[in-house]
matplotlib code that plots the C-alpha trace (Angstrom):
import matplotlib.pyplot as plt

x = [5.9, 4.6, 3.4, 0.7, 1.3, 1.2, 3.8, 1.6, 2.8, 0.5, 0.7, 1.3, -1.6, -3.6, -5.1, -8.6, -10.5, -12.4, -16.1, -15.2, -13.2, -14.0, -12.3, -10.7, -6.9, -6.9, -8.9, -6.6, -6.8, -10.6, -10.9, -8.6, -10.6, -14.2, -14.2, -11.4, -11.5, -7.8, -7.1, -3.6, -2.7, -2.6, -3.1, -0.3, -2.2, -5.1, -5.3, -4.2, -3.8, -0.5, -1.6, 1.2, -0.6, -2.6, -6.4, -5.9, -3.2, -5.2, -8.3, -6.1, -4.5, -7.9, -9.1, -6.0, -4.7, -7.9, -10.6, -8.7, -9.9, -13.5, -14.5, -18.0, -16.7, -14.1, -16.9, -18.5, -15.2, -15.2, -18.8, -18.2, -14.9, -16.5, -19.8, -21.7, -23.3, -21.2, -21.9, -24.7, -28.1, -28.9, -32.0, -29.9, -28.8, -31.6, -30.0, -26.7, -24.8, -22.0, -19.6, -19.4, -16.6, -17.4, -15.3, -16.6, -15.5, -18.3, -18.1, -21.0, -21.7, -24.5, -25.3, -27.9, -29.1, -31.0, -31.9, -31.9, -34.4]
y = [-22.4, -20.9, -22.7, -22.1, -22.1, -25.9, -26.3, -27.7, -26.3, -24.1, -24.7, -21.8, -21.1, -18.6, -15.7, -17.0, -19.9, -22.4, -21.4, -17.9, -16.2, -12.7, -12.7, -9.4, -9.1, -8.2, -11.2, -12.2, -8.7, -8.7, -12.1, -11.1, -8.0, -9.0, -12.7, -13.3, -9.8, -9.5, -6.6, -6.4, -9.4, -6.9, -9.7, -12.3, -14.8, -15.0, -16.7, -14.5, -15.1, -14.0, -11.0, -11.5, -14.7, -14.6, -15.5, -19.2, -19.5, -17.5, -19.7, -22.8, -21.3, -20.9, -24.4, -26.1, -23.9, -22.9, -25.3, -28.5, -29.2, -28.2, -26.5, -25.5, -23.2, -21.9, -21.0, -19.0, -17.1, -16.2, -15.1, -12.9, -11.5, -10.3, -9.3, -11.3, -14.7, -16.8, -20.0, -19.6, -18.0, -15.9, -18.0, -21.1, -19.6, -21.6, -24.8, -24.3, -27.4, -27.8, -29.1, -30.7, -33.1, -36.2, -39.0, -42.3, -45.8, -48.0, -51.8, -54.1, -57.7, -60.0, -63.2, -65.7, -68.8, -70.9, -74.5, -76.5, -79.2]
z = [-13.5, -10.3, -7.2, -4.6, -0.8, -0.4, -3.1, -5.9, -9.2, -11.2, -14.9, -17.2, -19.5, -21.4, -19.5, -19.5, -17.8, -19.8, -19.6, -18.3, -21.0, -19.7, -16.4, -15.8, -15.8, -12.1, -11.1, -8.2, -6.7, -7.1, -5.4, -2.6, -1.9, -2.6, -1.7, 0.8, 2.4, 2.2, -0.2, -1.5, 0.8, 3.8, 6.3, 5.9, 8.2, 5.8, 2.4, -0.4, -4.2, -5.6, -7.6, -10.2, -11.4, -14.6, -14.5, -15.1, -12.5, -10.0, -10.3, -10.0, -6.9, -5.3, -6.3, -5.1, -2.3, -0.5, -1.4, -1.9, -5.4, -4.8, -8.0, -7.0, -4.3, -6.8, -9.2, -6.4, -5.9, -9.6, -9.5, -6.4, -7.7, -10.9, -9.2, -11.8, -12.4, -14.8, -13.0, -10.5, -11.1, -8.0, -7.4, -6.6, -3.3, -1.7, -2.9, -1.0, 0.2, 2.6, 0.0, -3.4, -2.3, -0.2, 1.2, 2.4, 3.2, 2.1, 2.5, 1.6, 1.6, 0.6, 2.3, 1.1, 3.0, 0.5, 0.8, -2.3, -2.4]

ax = plt.figure().add_subplot(projection="3d")
ax.plot(x, y, z, "-o")
ax.set_aspect("equal")
plt.show()
């Protein structure tokens, strides 16, 4: 079992991602070059996927190590790396959002002042 930079273990698995069975064998290298702009991990200060990982492990490394479990952005990495549209139709670029993960602390109360009579 491998691990990503923050130490989270990456489960061993088949070489394909559910919903994206045609990821190329060199997916990590493609993502490093085309999405992260760090071909062959040339800049050690920038995020880099270990190119020895299989496709499943590489996608998990992006989701956990770079995006903090944000799978929408991870899908964008996959689309960019393969230069295709497995997840997003090109027309959806106009519907971009800042993130698909949100945190809030919501507290609510309800007070009623009824007079019985």
